[in-house]
C-alpha positions in Angstrom: -108.0 2.5 -54.8 -109.4 2.6 -58.3 -112.8 2.0 -59.9 -112.2 -1.8 -59.7 -111.9 -1.6 -56.0 -108.4 -3.0 -55.9 -105.1 -1.3 -55.1 -103.3 -0.3 -58.2 -99.8 -0.3 -56.8 -97.7 -2.8 -58.7 -96.2 -4.1 -55.4 -99.7 -5.0 -54.1 -100.9 -7.6 -56.6 -104.4 -8.8 -55.6 -104.8 -12.3 -54.1 -107.3 -13.8 -56.5 -107.4 -14.4 -60.2 -110.5 -12.4 -60.7 -109.0 -9.3 -59.1 -105.6 -9.6 -60.8 -107.0 -8.9 -64.3 -108.6 -5.5 -63.6 -105.6 -4.6 -61.4 -103.2 -5.2 -64.3 -105.4 -3.7 -66.9 -105.6 -0.3 -65.2 -101.8 0.0 -65.2 -100.8 -1.2 -68.6 -102.2 -1.8 -72.1 -105.2 -4.2 -72.0 -103.6 -6.7 -74.4 -100.4 -6.7 -72.5 -102.3 -7.1 -69.2 -104.1 -10.2 -70.6 -100.9 -11.8 -71.7 -99.0 -11.2 -68.4 -101.9 -12.3 -66.2 -102.4 -15.5 -68.3 -98.7 -16.4 -68.2 -98.1 -15.5 -64.6 -101.1 -17.5 -63.4 -101.1 -20.3 -65.9 -104.8 -19.8 -66.5 -106.7 -19.0 -69.7 -108.9 -15.9 -70.1 -112.2 -17.7 -69.5 -111.1 -19.0 -66.1 -110.7 -15.4 -64.9 -114.5 -15.1 -65.2 -115.7 -18.6 -64.3 -113.2 -19.1 -61.4 -112.3 -15.6 -60.4 -112.1 -16.6 -56.7 -109.1 -18.8 -57.5 -106.2 -17.7 -55.2 -102.9 -16.7 -56.7 -99.9 -18.2 -54.9 -97.3 -15.9 -53.4 -94.9 -16.8 -56.3 -97.6 -16.0 -58.9 -98.4 -12.6 -57.2 -94.7 -11.7 -57.0 -94.1 -12.7 -60.6 -97.1 -10.7 -61.9 -96.2 -7.6 -59.9 -92.7 -7.7 -61.2 -93.8 -8.2 -64.8 -96.3 -5.3 -64.6 -93.6 -3.0 -63.2 -91.2 -3.9 -65.9 -93.9 -3.4 -68.6 -94.8 0.0 -67.2 -91.1 0.9 -67.5 -91.3 0.1 -71.2 -89.7 -3.3 -71.3 -91.1 -5.4 -74.2 -93.4 -8.3 -73.4 -91.0 -10.7 -75.3 -88.1 -9.7 -73.1 -90.3 -10.1 -69.9 -91.5 -13.6 -70.9 -88.4 -14.7 -72.7 -90.2 -15.7 -75.9 -92.2 -14.5 -78.9 -94.5 -16.2 -81.3 -93.4 -16.1 -84.9 -94.8 -17.9 -87.9 -96.7 -20.3 -85.7 -93.8 -21.2 -83.4 -92.5 -20.0 -80.1 -89.0 -18.6 -80.2 -86.8 -18.0 -77.2 -85.7 -14.3 -77.0 -82.8 -12.9 -75.0 -81.1 -9.4 -74.9 -78.6 -10.8 -77.5 -81.1 -11.0 -80.3 -83.8 -9.0 -82.1 -87.4 -9.6 -81.1 -89.1 -11.5 -83.9 -91.7 -9.3 -85.5 -94.7 -9.9 -87.8 -93.1 -7.8 -90.5 -90.4 -10.4 -90.9 -92.9 -13.1 -91.5 -93.2 -11.4 -94.9 -89.7 -12.4 -95.6 -90.4 -16.0 -94.6 -93.5 -16.2 -96.7 -91.8 -14.8 -99.7 -89.0 -17.4 -99.4 -91.4 -20.3 -98.9 -93.2 -19.3 -102.1 -89.9 -19.8 -104.0 -88.9 -23.1 -102.4 -90.7 -26.2 -103.7 -92.0 -28.5 -101.0 -90.9 -31.7 -102.7 -87.4 -30.6 -104.0 -84.2 -30.3 -102.1 -82.9 -26.7 -101.9 -79.9 -24.9 -100.3 -81.0 -21.9 -98.3 -78.7 -19.3 -96.6 -79.9 -17.0 -93.9 -77.5 -14.1 -93.2 -77.6 -12.5 -89.7 -79.9 -15.1 -88.3 -80.3 -13.6 -84.8 -82.8 -15.7 -82.9 -83.0 -18.1 -85.9 -86.7 -17.3 -86.5 -86.3 -17.0 -90.2 -84.0 -20.0 -90.8 -85.9 -22.3 -88.4 -89.3 -21.3 -89.8 -88.2 -22.0 -93.3 -86.6 -25.3 -92.3 -89.7 -26.5 -90.5 -92.0 -25.6 -93.5 -89.6 -27.1 -96.0 -88.1 -30.3 -94.5 -86.3 -31.2 -97.7 -84.3 -27.9 -97.7 -80.9 -27.6 -96.2 -80.6 -24.3 -94.4 -77.4 -22.6 -93.3 -77.8 -19.8 -90.8 -74.9 -17.5 -90.1 -74.3 -14.7 -87.6 -71.2 -12.8 -86.3 -72.5 -13.0 -82.7 -71.6 -16.1 -80.6 -74.4 -15.2 -78.2 -77.0 -14.9 -81.0 -76.0 -18.3 -82.5 -76.4 -19.9 -79.1 -80.0 -18.6 -79.0 -80.7 -19.7 -82.6 -79.3 -23.2 -81.9 -81.5 -23.5 -78.8 -84.6 -22.5 -80.9 -83.7 -25.0 -83.6 -83.3 -27.8 -81.1 -86.5 -27.0 -79.2 -88.6 -26.8 -82.4 -87.0 -29.9 -84.0 -85.5 -28.2 -87.0 -82.9 -30.8 -87.8 -82.3 -29.5 -91.3 -80.8 -26.2 -90.3 -77.1 -25.7 -89.2 -75.3 -22.7 -87.9 -71.9 -21.1 -88.5 -70.2 -18.0 -87.2 -69.2 -15.3 -89.7 -69.8 -11.8 -90.9 -72.3 -12.1 -93.8 -70.8 -14.5 -96.4 -67.6 -15.3 -94.5 -69.0 -18.6 -93.2 -70.9 -19.6 -96.4 -69.4 -22.1 -98.8 -70.8 -23.2 -102.2 -73.8 -21.9 -104.1 -77.3 -21.5 -102.8 -80.8 -21.6 -104.3 -82.0 -18.8 -102.2 -80.4 -16.3 -99.8 -82.5 -14.4 -97.2 -81.6 -11.8 -94.7 -83.2 -9.4 -92.2 -80.1 -7.2 -91.7 -79.7 -4.0 -89.6 -81.2 -1.3 -91.7 -82.2 1.6 -89.4 -80.3 4.8 -90.0 -77.8 5.7 -87.3 -79.6 8.9 -86.4 -83.1 7.6 -86.4 -84.8 8.8 -83.2 -86.7 5.5 -82.9 -83.5 3.8 -81.7 -84.0 5.5 -78.4 -87.7 4.7 -78.1 -89.9 1.8 -77.2 -88.8 -1.8 -77.7 -85.7 -0.9 -79.6 -84.0 0.4 -76.4 -83.9 -3.2 -75.2 -82.5 -4.8 -78.3 -78.8 -5.1 -79.5 -77.9 -1.9 -81.4 -75.7 -3.8 -83.8 -78.7 -5.8 -85.0 -80.7 -2.7 -85.5 -78.4 -0.2 -87.3 -75.2 -0.3 -89.2 -74.9 3.5 -88.7 -74.9 6.1 -91.4 -77.8 5.9 -93.8 -78.7 2.4 -92.7 -77.9 0.8 -96.0 -74.3 -0.5 -95.4 -75.4 -4.1 -94.5 -77.8 -4.2 -97.4 -75.0 -3.0 -99.7 -72.7 -5.8 -98.6 -75.3 -8.5 -98.8 -76.6 -7.5 -102.2 -73.1 -7.0 -103.7 -71.9 -10.4 -102.5 -75.0 -12.3 -103.6 -74.1 -13.1 -107.2 -71.0 -15.0 -106.1 -73.0 -17.2 -103.7 -76.2 -17.8 -105.7 -76.6 -20.7 -108.1 -77.9 -20.0 -111.7 -81.4 -18.6 -111.3 -81.0 -18.3 -107.5 -82.9 -15.7 -105.5 -81.9 -13.1 -103.0 -84.6 -11.7 -100.6 -83.9 -9.0 -98.1 -86.0 -7.2 -95.6 -85.6 -3.4 -95.4 -87.1 -0.2 -94.1 -90.5 1.0 -95.4 -88.7 3.9 -97.2 -85.7 2.1 -98.6 -87.4 0.2 -101.4 -86.0 2.5 -104.2 -82.5 2.4 -102.8 -82.6 -1.4 -102.5 -83.9 -1.7 -106.1 -80.9 0.3 -107.3 -78.5 -1.9 -105.4 -80.0 -5.0 -106.8 -79.7 -3.6 -110.3 -76.1 -2.6 -109.7 -75.3 -6.1 -108.6 -76.6 -7.5 -111.9 -79.6 -9.2 -110.3 -82.8 -9.3 -112.4 -86.5 -10.0 -112.1 -87.1 -7.8 -109.0 -90.0 -8.7 -106.8 -91.5 -6.6 -104.0 -93.5 -7.7 -101.0 -95.5 -5.7 -98.6 -96.1 -6.3 -94.9 -99.4 -6.4 -93.1 -99.3 -2.6 -92.7 -99.1 -2.2 -96.5 -95.4 -1.1 -96.3 -92.9 -2.2 -98.9 -90.9 -4.5 -96.6 -89.1 -7.1 -98.7 -87.3 -6.9 -102.1 -85.8 -9.7 -104.1 -84.1 -10.4 -107.4 -82.4 -13.4 -109.0 -79.1 -14.2 -110.5 -79.1 -14.6 -114.3 -78.2 -18.1 -115.3 
């Protein structure tokens, strides 16, 4: 027994809503416990207090016990629930795609600032994964035509599912490695490519252990995907078109050099909520 008076074994989930909250909280992070209890029970936080005597069904107890056990083992909340909030929308997540992260909202916001609301624009999202970037842009800019590409058939299936579920009719998908599936010129190209160095110890820690390695790192110094994307951008951007890429917090100078080598000008930098340099961009002269 613990200080709450309930058994803390994950296989013995308490029978009532009021007991489930302290039981979960004493085993995992408080924020995680709140999310899992809410989703497993279908009740909001206030109801735990006002209707704590509400019984949990056997299915709810089993689900919560399983989820708490998985979270204790380090599995990300997004993988447990099968979804993650991103830019105000709920995106389906599977083991085939990266978990959408707040840092990547910086990329979306930077792109939206460059896409007029009342003017058609062609947008290309390279390595779309779950589709969170492409779909978020498409929903915020209905007059834009968004093409999202990925080399993974499984990732594209997830992205299409998200686009359909969220009603993003102005985004389409194509399979290809970076620019292989892109035809014509674009007003803006965005990408959150794999950029973690191959020997980075974080790859074996935390949430990253549950995500596709190919979407996290290209190996080596982590810059190979960024090199390919930046070098290929001038041939796929219309005159004055912009390239925006997400990168590691310590890769800003290297990315700036790559943008310059590609002949792209007018570099802009964007920082994430933690104050880290997360997104760099530049445009084609024209």
